[in-house]
Structure formats: structure tokens, C-alpha cells
C-alpha positions, 0 to 999 in steps of 0.5 A, a space after each residue: 362611711 355608712 349609709 343613712 339606712 344603717 346608722 353604724 359604721 363598721 370602720 369606726 375606730 372605737 369599734 375596731 379597737 373593741 374587736 381587737 381587744 375583745 378577741 384577746 380575752 373572749 370568744 367573739 361571735 358576730 351576728 350579721 343581718 342576712 340581707 345586708 351582711 351588716 353586723 347587728 349583734 356581738 356575743 362575747 364568751 368568757 374562755 374560762 367560765 363560758 359565761 356569755 353576753 351579747 351587745 347590740 350594735 345600734 349606731 356610731 359617731 365618727 370624728 371625721 369633720 374636716 379640720 386644719 392645724 392652725 400654726 402660729 410662728 414666733 413672729 405671729 404669722 398664721 398658716 394652716 396644715 390640712 385638711 385632716 379628718 377629725 379634731 383628734 387626728 389633727 391635734 395628733 399632727 401637732 408634735 410632728 409639725 412642731 419638731 420639724 419647724 422650730 419657728 412654730 410657737 403654738 398650734 391648735 386644731 380648727 374646724 374648716 367651714 364649708 365655703 359653699 355655706 355663707 353662715 358661720 355658726 357660733 360653734 364654728 369659731 375657735 378661741 385663741 389666746 388674746 395676745 395671739 388674736 392681737 398680733 396675728 398676721 398673714 404670711 406669704 401664701 406659698 401653698 397650692 390651697 388657701 383658706 380665709 380666716 375671719 379673725 375677731 380680735 376683740 373676742 379673741 376668736 377665729 373662724 376658718 373657711 376653706 380650702 379654696 383652690 385660688 386666692 381670688 376665690 377665697 377673697 371673694 367669699 362673704 359671710 351672711 351679714 346677719 349677726 356676724 361679729 366684725 372680723 379682720 380677713 386673713 388669707 392663709 396658706 394651707 399646706 398639705 400634711 407631710 405625713 399620713 393624716 
């Protein structure tokens, strides 16, 4: 992760891919800050014409917010797989999970709400199909971690809080009452992904 004083993360996956692709077609020269050693400018030179231009590195944004893959079985039981860094990586895990578990009927990435915060913002809710919202149920909590799903069946959406180390901790978590819709509380197992995500 980058520090707050330098808003560009050199581990940013788009930046790394850019460098890899650019080096196939251009001479790539990186200009680094003499004090910090961080790159500040990239100069690209066309190999054939020798034309050159430069790109300033100003900032970056990374998709690394903790998510879990919500899995719905053919019997409408819910389970979570995660945490996984970023929505895209979480979505990428879905085919792997479905291939290895024929009982999975549907999946969707859901953001994990930090259990130290009691207010769930509007963007912390994930829409689910109304038929799943009506039928969804919990299952045996057989994983080392657990999460709490707040399921608003009327609006067909849910928010997931966690992970928690124990069932008691998850069950004890309460949202700020102000402006929170009525919701069913489902304690869900959170399984660690069985591949490197």
C-alpha cells in the first residue's frame, strides 16, 4: 500500500500491466524522485521513429476493499467465501467455486462491512433477486469464521458484516438504529477460498 504522502501505489495492477505492455512496443524510461526513490514520470520512446512523450504519475486507485463471495445453494442456503481483496478478484472466484460445488445455484460479490462500525451506509447494501431474498436462509455454521447478514427481504437487498471470530460476537453486533431498514439477521459461515485469491 502507498503512504498518504504519495498517492501512487507502484503495486497497482493497471500500472504493472501498463509497464509490461509498454515495454513490448517502446523504450521505457522511469524518472524517480531522488529523495524518495518513487517513480514520478514515465518517458516512452517509439523504437522506429524515436518520437518521445512522457506521462506524469499523479495518483492511483486500487480495488482492494474486502469482499466475500455470497453463494446461494439450490435449497436457498447462504454461505460466504472470503475475505478476498477487491470486488473483481471476488467475482473471479465464482467459476472456481461453482465448478467444485454442484449445489451452488447463484453467487455474487458482497462488500464486507467493518464490524467496528455500527452504521451501514446505503452503498453497503447489495441487491439480490427478489425470489432469493424471500427464500434465503442460513445454514450450519461450520467454518472458523462467521459473518452477519442483514437481509431486507422487502427491498431484496442485504448487507454483510464481518468477519467475526465467534458466533457470539457476530450475534451481539447491532447496527445504529437511525434510518436502518428492518432486516432479518442471518449468521453465515465464512469459508476461506481454497485457491490464492
